[in-house]
N, C-alpha and C positions, 0 to 999 in steps of 0.2 A: 611757270605753273602751265602744262598742256593737259588737255584732256581726251579720252578716248571713251567709244561707246562698246556696251556689252550686250550682244542681241542674244534672243531668244532662238531654239532650232528653227521655227516660222520667221524669223528674220526681225522680231519686232525689237526696238530696243527697250532694254528695262532699266539698265542703270548706265551712269557715265561715271568712268573713272578719272583719276587724276596722277599726273606723273610730275613731282616736284625734283628739282635738281637738273643740271646741265644734260639734257638728254632729249629723245624723241620717241616716240611711240607710233607704229603705223600697223595697221590690222591686216593681216595676210588674205587673199582670196579663200573661202569656204573651200575645205577638201572634202568635209565631211558635216551633214546635220549636226548641230549640237556640239561640236568642235569649235573654239576660237582660238584661234594664235595671232600674236602680236609681237614683232620685231621692235627690239628696245635697243636704241644706240644711249651709250653715256661716256662722258670723258671723267666722271667722276660719281660717287654715291647717289644713287636716285631711289626715289621711293614710290612704289605704285599704291594706290588706295583707293578702295571703292567697298560700299555695304552690298549686303546681298541678304534678300528675306528666305529664310529656310525654317518655318515652323516646324517642319516634320522631321528636321535633324534632331537625334538623341544623345550623338556622340561625335566627335572628331577624330578620325582617324590621322595618326603622324607617325612619322619614319621613328622617330624615338618618343614615346611616353611612358613607358614603365608599366606600372599597373594602374594609372589613373585613365580612366576612358570617359571623361567628363566633357561637357561642353566650357572649354574656360571661358573666362570674361577676356576682354580685349585689353585690359590694363594687366592682366596676369597670363597673355597667351605668348607673350615674345620668346622665340627658341632662336638660339642662334645657332646657324648652319656652318659647317666649315668643310674642306673637302674630307678632311678627318673625323667629321662627326655629324650625324644625322643626314637629312637630304632635303633637298629642297621642294616639298610635296604635303599636301594634306588634303583630306577626302570629308566632307559632312555626311554622315550616313544615318539614314532612317530606320525606323524597327522592322521594316522588311529586307534590311541589307540592302536598300539601294543607295546608289552614291547621290545624295542632292545638287553637289557640286563639287568638283576635283580641281584643285589650282597645283599647276607645277612650273617650275623654271627649268630651263635646258642644261646640261650635263657639264657645259663650260662655265656654271657660275660655281666658284670655290668659295664663295663666303657672301653670305646674306643673314639679315634678320627676318624670319618669317613666323608673321603674327597672323593667327586668324582667332577671334574672338567674340562672344556677346556683347554688342554696345547696348547699355542700360539705357540709355536716353532713345533710341529709336526701336528697342528691342528685333534688332537684326543683327547679322555677322558682320564685322568688320575686317576686311581684308587688307592687311599693311606689309609691304615686302619691300624691305631695303636691301639693295645690293649693293657691296662694296669692295668687292673681288670676283674677276672675270677674266678667263682666258681669252684674248681678242677684244676687238670693238663693242659686241654688243651680246645680246642673249635674246633669247624667247621667252614670253609667256604664254601658258597653256592654259585654258579654262575649258572645263569638260563638263557639259551640262544635261549630257544623256543620264536618262533614269535607268541604270543598269545596275547589276549586284556590284558592290564595291570594290570586290577582287578583280572583276573584269575592268573597272576603271585603273585600278592602279596597276593592272598587266598593260594597258594602252600606254600609260606614262612609261614604263620601263622597256616596251617597244619603241619609244620615241627615242630614249635615250640609248638604246642599243644601235638605231639608225644613226644617230649622231656620233658615237664613238667608231662603229665600223670596226675595221681590223685592227684596232688599238687595244681592244679587248683579249685579255689572255683567254687563252685555251683551258679548259677544265679536264685534267687526266680522270681516265673513268675511274681511278683508286680514289679519288677524292669522294667519290659517292659510295666506298665500301666502309664498313663498320671500324672503327679505331680503337686502341688501347691508349689510355692518357694516365699518366704518372700522378698527376696532381693529386687528388684527393686520397687516393691510396699510400703515396709514400711524402707527399708535400715536398718539403727541402730535404729529407733524410734520403733522397733518391741515390742511387749509385750504380755503376756498372753491372753489379751482380745483380739486383734487383730488376734491372731493366730488361736483361736477358731472360731472367726467371718470367716477368710478366710477357714478354716477346713469346716465348715456348708455351705458355698458357693460352696466350691469344690465338696464336696459330690453330691450337685445338678446338678453339671455339668458334674458328672463322674469321676473327679481325685481319685485316690486313696492314696494318700500321701502326708501331708505337710512338706516341707523341711525348718526347722526353720533356716534362716541364721545369720550372725553377728549381735549383739545388744543385746542377751539375757544374756551375761556374764559381760555387762558393761553398767554404767549409762553414760559413754562419748559417745556423738554422733557426734565428728568431722571427723569421718571415720577412724581413725589412729588404730596402735594395740600396743599402749604404756601401755594396761591395760590388754593386752594379758596373759595367763600362770597359771592361777590360775583356769580357768574352772569351775566357780561356779555362779549359776543364781544370777543375781541382784535384790535382795530385795524387790524394789520399783516395778519391772514391771513384775516378776516371783515369787511372793512371796511364791508359793506352788506346785514346779516343778510337784512333782509325781502328786498331783491331778490335776494340769492343763492337764498334759500328758494323764491321763486317762479320761478326759473329751473329748479330742480329740478323742480318742479310740472310745468312745461312739458316736461320730459322723460319725463312718465308715471311718477313715483314719490311715494310719500309719503314724509314726511319727519320721521324720529325723532331727539329731540336727548337726549343724555347728560347728566344731573344726578347729583350725590351729595349729598341735603339735609343728611345729618347731618354732614357734615365742614365744619371751618371751619379755614382755615390762618392762622397768625401774621402772613403778608405781604398777607392780605386787608384791604379797605377797611372790612369788617363786624369784623374782629376786635376794635378797640378799644370797640366797642359791645356786643358779647358775649361777651367773653372771660371773664366772669365768671357766664355761664349756660351753663357747659359740663358734662360728665358726666367730663370729664378727657381726657388725652391719648390719641391713638391711632396716633401716627406719631412716635416719638421725641417732642420738644417742639415739633414745629412744625404739627401737625394735631391737633386736639381734636375731639370729637362733641359738638353742640350738643344743650342740654336741652330737648325738646320739650313740657315742662311748663310753660314760661313762655308765656304769650300772645303777647309781643312776638316772640317767638323763630319761634311758628308763622305769624305774620303776615308777620315778613321772608321766611320759606322760601314761604309761599303767594305772595306777589308773586315770588319769583323762579322759581317753576313756572309762574305765569300767563302772565307777559311772554312768552315765547316763543310760545305759542300766540296771545294777544291780538294782540300788536306784529308778530309777525315770521312770521304765518301757519303755524307749524310744527304737525304733525298728532299729534302725541303724544311722550311722554317716554319716557326708559329712566331708572328711578330706581334709580339703584345705592347698594350698601353699606347698605341700609337695616337689614341686622342688625348693624350697629354699634350700635344702641339697645338689642341686647340683651345689655347688660352689668350689673353689680353695681348694685342697687336703692339708689341713695343716697336719703336722706331729703329729702323735696321742701322748698326752701328758700322765705324770703320772698318774695311775688309770683308763685308758681306756684298753677295752678288746679286741679291735680287730682295725686293721690297717686302713681300707678304710672307710669314711663314709658312703658309701653304702651299705656295710655290716652291720652297725649299725644301719643303716635304716631298712634295712630287717629283723634284729633280733627285732626290735620295732614292725615292721608290723607283723610279725608271732606270737609274744605274743599277741598282739591285737586280732588279729583274731581266734586264738587257745583259747582265755577267751571268746571273745564275742560268738563263737558257743558254748561254753559249756552251755551260757545262753538261745539262741535262735538259732536254726539252721539256721534260713531264716532272719539271720540278713542283712541289708542292708549297703554297704559301698559304698560310692560315692568319686570317685576319677575324677580329670579334665584334659582335655587337658592342657599342653603337657606332664604330664607323662602317656606316652603310651606306657610304654616297657612292653613285654610278662612277664617280672619276676612279674611285678605287677598283672598279673592275678591270682596270690595265694591268693589276698587279697582283691582286688575290686570287687564289683559284677556289677556297672555301671560307665560309664566313660560320663562326660559332655563337650560339645564342650567350648572350651575357651570364656571368655568373648566379645560380641559383639553386645551390646545394640542397638535395633532399627535396626538391620543391617541383613536384612533377604538373601542378597547374601552370606555376610560372614558365617552366620547360614548354610547356604547350604554347603559351602565348609569346613568348620570346620566339620559338622556331617558327610559328605560322606567321608572326609580324616579317621574320626575316625572309621567310619565303615568298610572301606577297611583294616583296622590293628587290630580290636579289636578281631578277632575270636569269641567265643560265648560270649563276654561280651555285657551286652546291652549298647545303646549308645543315651545318651540324649542331646537333643539341649541346646542352652543357653537360660535362662529365656526368654519367648514371652513378648514382650513390644510396646506399642503404642500409641500415643497421644490420649484423648478424642475425639477430633475433627477429626481423621482420617477418611478417606473414609472408606466404607465398604471392598473394593476392596484391599487396602493398609494393613488392617486386616487379610485378608486372605492371602495375599501373606508373612505375618509372618508365617504363619502354613504352607504356600507352602514351604518356605525355609527350614523348619524342617521336611519336610515330611517323609524322609526317618531315621527318630528318633523317640524316645519316646521324647514328648514335655512335659516342662517344662512352666507352665504361671505364670507370676508374675503380673497381671493385679489388681485392686478391681473389683472382679467380681460382688459384690453388687453395685457397682456405673455405672456398663455399662449402655450405652443407649440401647434401645431395638432394634436397628437396628445391634448393634456391638452384643448383646446377641444371636439374631439368628447366626451371622457368628462364633461365637465361638462354639455355641451348633453343628451347621452343621459340624464344620472340626474335633472337638473331636469325632464326632460320626463317621466321615468317616475315621480317623486314625484307629479307633477300627473296624470298618467293613472291611478295606483292610489291616490288620497287618499282615497277612499272607504272603500277597507279600512286603509289605513296611518294616515290621521288619526281615522275615525270608526269603524272595525271594533271587535269587543270583543278587547283585548289580552290572548294567553294567553301570556306569558313562561313559559321553563323554567328550574328549577334556580337559583334566586336566590343558594343557597350558593356557585355558581362563577360568578357575575356573569354568569348567562343565556345558557345554552349553544346556547338557540334561540329563535327568538321568534315567534308566531305572531298575525295579525290578521285575524280573520274579517269581512268585509263583507258587504255584500246580493248582490254579485253574483259575489264569488271571494274566495278566501283568500290572503294572502301570508306566506310562511314563510321566515325568515333562517337561514339556518344558520352557526353560528360552531364551536362545539367538539364537537356532537353531528351525525352525519352521515345518521342515521336520520330520515327524514320519513314522517310519517303523511298518509297521503292520502283524504280520505272525502268531499271536495266535488265539485263536477261541474267547477269550475275553480280550479287551484291555482297559484300562482306562486313558485316555489323560487329564493331569493336565494343565491350562495354567498359567504357571508363568509367561510369559514375558509381553511385554511392546505391544503386536497387539492382533488383534482379529483373525487375518487368519493363520489357519494351515493347512498344506499341507499334507496329508496321502497318502503314497505309501504301495501298497501290499494288501490292502483290497479289490481286484477285487470278483466280484460275490455280490451275494444279502447279504446286511447289514443290521441290525439294530443299528440306532444312536439316543443316546437320550442326549439332551445337558443340561445343568443347569446352572445357574449362579453363584458369589461367595457364595451366602446365602443358595445354595441348591435348590432352585426354579427353577422349570422346564421351561425352555426358549421354547424348540421346540423337536419335535421326527420325526422321518421318516424311513420309510423302504425302500431301494432302491438298486441299481445296481452301485455300485462305480466303476468309472473310474481309470483307471491308476494311475492318480494324482488327488486326492478328495481334493479340496479346501472346509473347514468347517469354520464357523464362529461359534467361541466360546468366550464368555465375558472374558474379564480380572477377573483372579482369578477364573474362571469356569471350568467344568468339561465335559468332552465329554466321553461317555460310547459306544462301538463300540463291537457290536456281530456280528460275522461272520454266517451266517446260513450254 
């Protein structure tokens, strides 16, 4: 066991940590006050451990946490991080949105157990990081003690990862930040060439730029299972001429993104007989297994399956799903494998796929899905979609914001937007407001929308385009992660957009502020807009409700319809 010192921003030693295992830890010279870095070398798994006083912390922000925003106990805080699931970072946050302490590991850590939790004996936080899979001979531990907004602390972590990965990071095509249509909720596995072309035509009229064809194109079985996965060939009944079909979608002005789930192989696939002994076990009863990417022949098969749609059918990109199925118990590598860890095998496969695809088209689109948010996947994916949360605008808000905070320059997409045909216009608007700080994917039958719903959808798609500088490229400042983000602010170059959810008090400090009412009430309380201001209020369909020029009081109460927008311009 070796020890290392953890110093405060003024240089005082506050805690001593320990390293157990065959390794060494060395503190780097301080580059900026309050940020500590340690080089760790290891020949085998090592554990870094220390306690930290964090009385002000009310929540632990983690890369993957779902709806739980609590302070976990040390015995319940263990989180397995793999290169295909989660990421090695966590931040303890106080009630003023300040990061009490932010801990992260360098991007070359493929696998670790990342635990931050309350130690009942000491009433402090116990940090325990066990690293077991690293690219290279060592890694870096980073501890940020600066009392800054937690989103700034997380942006500093992603900046470090960006510097480490450098030119290995995949470029993000501009179209990855344009609204897209997805066939999943509208069609599920009943998708066909005819339905895709109909959706593409409608999407073009609404301003979407790509259609994502989800599960169903590769099977006639519509029972929502994966027993037929593994061959990745179009079914002749519903997609008889894939190349011609893709060409027709292109002629409608849409990019074409095709769903595949590379880890999965079903017992009814033609490939099962060849690969049934090269799996990591069953994932869906005894009809679907997970392929072992440590076998070169498995990677070669999957590579051909992924290249064929782009090379032979003209597809523009792939939606690679269930990648986190590879985050399984690390079974010993069998005879014929060429790497020890599953994560390394996955990365070899993804590297081969992206290398081949980018020789075919430089702007290829690759969608990944939450929870595979590790920075190592920045090398391969171009946009990241929030995890499935059908009909839930609150969860879409939480998941898209979580993704944005850790995505670096990756484009972040919402889960597909869905609502009931008889929903109120306000509820349709709330689906968009929940996804406001991401690129939206829509999955309703656009040809079947009522006239009222059509107006709402057109308005919000236009709103997202018009304000994309702030919404997608601005500095994101969410409030109260413990309460699932009560308010979210995006500061762009020309304006600030604030979405109000459960906190109706809006601080206005910029010349132009757009306030979106995603709350359950009409009254919003504006502070900081003293002096002459112009106010324009519209409803959830974009119709102007009223406008006025006034001298705003210190606390200004404005009436904004549910799902509506207030535009405030300070003179």
